[in-house]
C-alpha positions in Angstrom: -4.0 10.9 10.4 -1.0 12.5 8.4 0.8 9.7 6.2 4.2 8.8 7.6 6.7 8.8 4.7 10.3 7.7 5.4 13.0 7.2 2.5 16.3 5.3 3.4 19.4 5.1 1.2 19.3 0.9 1.7 20.3 -1.5 -0.9 17.8 -4.3 -0.8 18.6 -7.5 -2.4 16.7 -9.6 -5.0 14.6 -11.6 -2.5 14.5 -15.0 -2.7 16.8 -15.2 -5.4 19.6 -14.4 -3.5 22.3 -17.4 -2.4 23.2 -16.1 1.0 25.0 -18.2 3.5 22.3 -18.2 6.7 24.9 -16.1 8.4 25.3 -13.5 5.9 21.7 -13.3 5.5 21.0 -12.8 9.3 23.7 -9.8 9.4 22.1 -8.4 6.3 18.6 -8.6 7.7 19.5 -7.3 11.1 21.3 -4.2 9.2 18.0 -3.5 7.4 16.1 -3.8 10.4 18.3 -1.6 12.4 18.2 1.1 9.7 14.5 1.0 9.3 14.3 1.2 13.4 16.5 4.3 13.1 14.2 5.7 10.7 11.1 5.6 12.2 12.4 6.5 15.9 10.8 9.7 16.8 7.6 9.3 14.5 4.1 9.7 15.7 3.1 6.0 16.3 -0.6 5.3 14.8 -3.1 3.8 17.3 -3.4 0.0 17.3 -7.0 0.1 16.6 -6.3 2.2 13.2 -6.3 0.2 10.2 -3.3 0.9 8.1 -1.8 0.6 4.5 2.1 0.4 4.5 3.5 0.9 1.0 7.1 -0.3 0.5 9.0 0.8 -2.4 12.4 -1.0 -3.4 14.5 1.7 -5.7 17.2 0.1 -7.5 19.5 1.2 -10.4 19.0 -2.1 -12.0 17.4 -2.7 -15.6 15.2 -5.6 -14.6 12.5 -5.2 -12.2 11.7 -8.0 -9.8 8.7 -10.3 -9.9 6.0 -10.0 -7.5 7.2 -12.8 -4.8 10.9 -11.5 -5.1 10.1 -8.0 -4.6 7.8 -9.2 -1.3 10.8 -11.2 -0.3 13.3 -8.4 -0.7 11.3 -6.5 2.0 10.6 -8.9 4.4 13.1 -7.8 6.9 11.7 -4.0 6.8 8.0 -5.7 6.9 9.0 -7.1 10.2 10.7 -4.2 11.7 7.5 -2.0 10.7 5.4 -4.5 12.3 7.3 -4.6 15.5 7.2 -0.7 15.5 3.5 -0.3 14.9 2.9 -3.1 17.8 1.2 -5.5 15.4 1.6 -8.7 14.0 2.7 -8.6 10.3 -0.1 -10.9 9.3 -2.8 -9.2 11.5 -5.6 -8.1 9.1 -5.5 -4.4 10.2 -2.5 -3.8 8.3 -2.6 -4.0 4.2 1.1 -4.2 2.9 1.8 -3.0 -0.5 5.2 -3.2 -2.5 6.4 -1.3 -5.5 9.6 -0.8 -7.4 10.7 1.8 -9.7 14.3 2.7 -10.9 16.8 5.3 -9.3 19.5 5.6 -6.6 19.2 2.4 -4.2 16.9 3.0 -1.5 13.8 2.2 0.2 10.5 4.3 0.3 7.9 3.6 3.2 4.7 5.5 3.6 2.4 4.3 6.3 -1.3 6.0 6.0 -4.7 5.1 7.1 -6.8 2.5 5.2 -9.9 3.8 3.9 -13.0 2.3 5.0 
């Protein structure tokens, strides 16, 4: 399988440290999921039997990186939308989710590849 790579100019928050009203959060997550759905629309979907690695990178101009629990929290809406697109539960063993971050202009980089046996 050829890896699927998508880069989206999307500003992710700081995960669980964000103090938002529930409606504000719901609106933000809905917008994140819509952006991801739009970005992967038309991409070839891997077969459901193929074990995958999905790597989500948060790109931010900030000087202080997020710790691991806030990094995964910031990418939760993205993870949920990608799992929907893949037709799998985001907790299923066939998908390994990894997270990263780097400095740069706001964005999200997603790479979906086949997991080595």
